[in-house]
Each structure stands twice: as C-alpha cells, then as structure tokens.
N, C-alpha and C positions, 0 to 999 in steps of 0.2 A: 808521733811516737809518744807525745805527752799524754794523749788520750788513752792509749794502751796502759800506761802506768796508773792513771786515775781509776780506770776500770779494773786493773788488777788489784788496787788497793780496796776498792768497793767489794770485790769478790773475796778477798781475804777477811775483810770485816764480816761479810756475810757467813762465809764458811766457817772461819775460826771462832768468831764470838757467838754467832747466833746458833749455828748448827752444833759444832763440836762443844763449845762452852755450855750451851743449854743441856746437853747430855751429861756433861760432867757435873753440873749443878744439881741434877737429879739422882746421882749415885748414892749420896748420903740418905736419901729418902728410901731407896730400895735396901740399903745396908741396915737401916734402923728398922725397917719394916713398913711395908706400904699400908698396913692396917693403922698405923699412928697417923698417917697423912691421907687425906682424901685428894689424890692428885687430880681427879676429874673436877674438883672444886676450883682449881687454879688454872687448868688448861682445858679448853674446849674446842673441839672441832666440829665442823658442819656435818662431816660423815660419821655415822655411829661406829662404823668397824674401826676408823682411826681412834675414836674415843675409848673403845673397849680393848684396844690392843696397844696400850701405852709402851710396854716393853719392846715390842717390835718396832714401834715408832722411834724409840730411842736409838736402836741399832741402825735403822735406816738413816736417820738423821746423822749419826756419826759417820756412817759410810758416805753419805752424800756430801757432808761437810769437808771430809779428807779429799774427795774427788774434786770438789770445788776449789780448795786450797792448792792442790796440785796443778790444776789448770791456770789458776791465777799466777803461780810461780812461773809456769812455762810462758804465760803472756808476758810477765815482767821481764823475762830473759829474752823476749822477742823470738820465741820459738813458734814454728808454724803449728805444731801439735798442741801447744798451749792455746793458740788462737782458736783452733777447731774445737778443743775440749771446752774453752770457755763459752763459746757460742752454743755448744749442745747443752751445757749446765744452765745457761740463761734461758734457753727455750724451754727445757724441761721444768725449771722453776716457774716460768710464766704459766705453763699448763697445770702444774699441780697446785699453784696458789689458790686456785678456785676451790680446791677440795680441803684446804687447810685454813679456812677462814675461822677465826680472825687473825691468826698468826701469819697467814699468807699474805697480808696487806704489806707487811715490812718486807717479806720476800719478794714480793712484786716490785716494790720501789726500788730495791737494791739491784735485783736481776734485770729489770728494764732499763735502768739507768746505765749499768755496765754494758747491756747489749747495744744500746744507742751510741755509746762512746766507742765501742769496738767497731760497729758498722760505719760510723762516720769517719773514723780514722782509716779504716781499710779501703773504703770506696772514695773518700774525699770528695773532690768536685766533679767526679766523672758523671757524664750524662748518660741517660738511657740510649738515646739515639744522637749520634754527632751530627 
C-alpha cells in the first residue's frame, strides 16, 4: 500500500507541477503577446510540429495533467480505476517522452518511477510459474 501512495505523490507532482503548472506559467506570455517573447527560444522539442504548435501543446499538456492528477487521486484512495488510469498514464508518458525531448527526460523519470512502484506493489512476490 505504501508504494501506491509514493507513486500517487510522484504522479501528482508530475501532473500538477509539470503539466498544469507549466501551462499556467505561460498564460501571461500569451496575454501580453507572444510577439514580446520568443517562446521557441526557451522551449524546444525534437519534433518540429510540436515546436510550431505551442498553443496546442499547452492545451494538450493541461488535459494530460488533469487526467494524471485524477488517476493519482484514485490510486491514493485505493480505487481500481485509479490503478488502471495511472498505469495507462505512465505507459503513454513513456511513449511520448521520446518525442518531447529534452522535456521528456523528466517525464520519463517520474512516469517510469511511478510505474515501477505501482507494478511492484500490485504483483509483489508473485512468480511467473509456481
């Protein structure tokens, strides 16, 4: 049970601070005008489409962060749907981290750590073949 709690804290940090918090930090940039700031100077992605579609990336990041936090809360409350949603979130983050370099490195560290904790708690000492 303790590993689920640690994994849910990691996922809340990942979702709330990195995904949702990152989106809120860029709102003033868009309010004041993106022409004053060159966002591409501070954020770079390996895929050019992501680089050229920063507004869409912010919306996607906000939605992804909200779903991650919801899954983490479900996992914290020991709900099976929270477990399933958290595993899906971690696996999706592992896939997407390759396209979001260099920011994906931190995504990978948090998502992979949470997934390992979730799986080791769920399966415990069970063997493949008894």
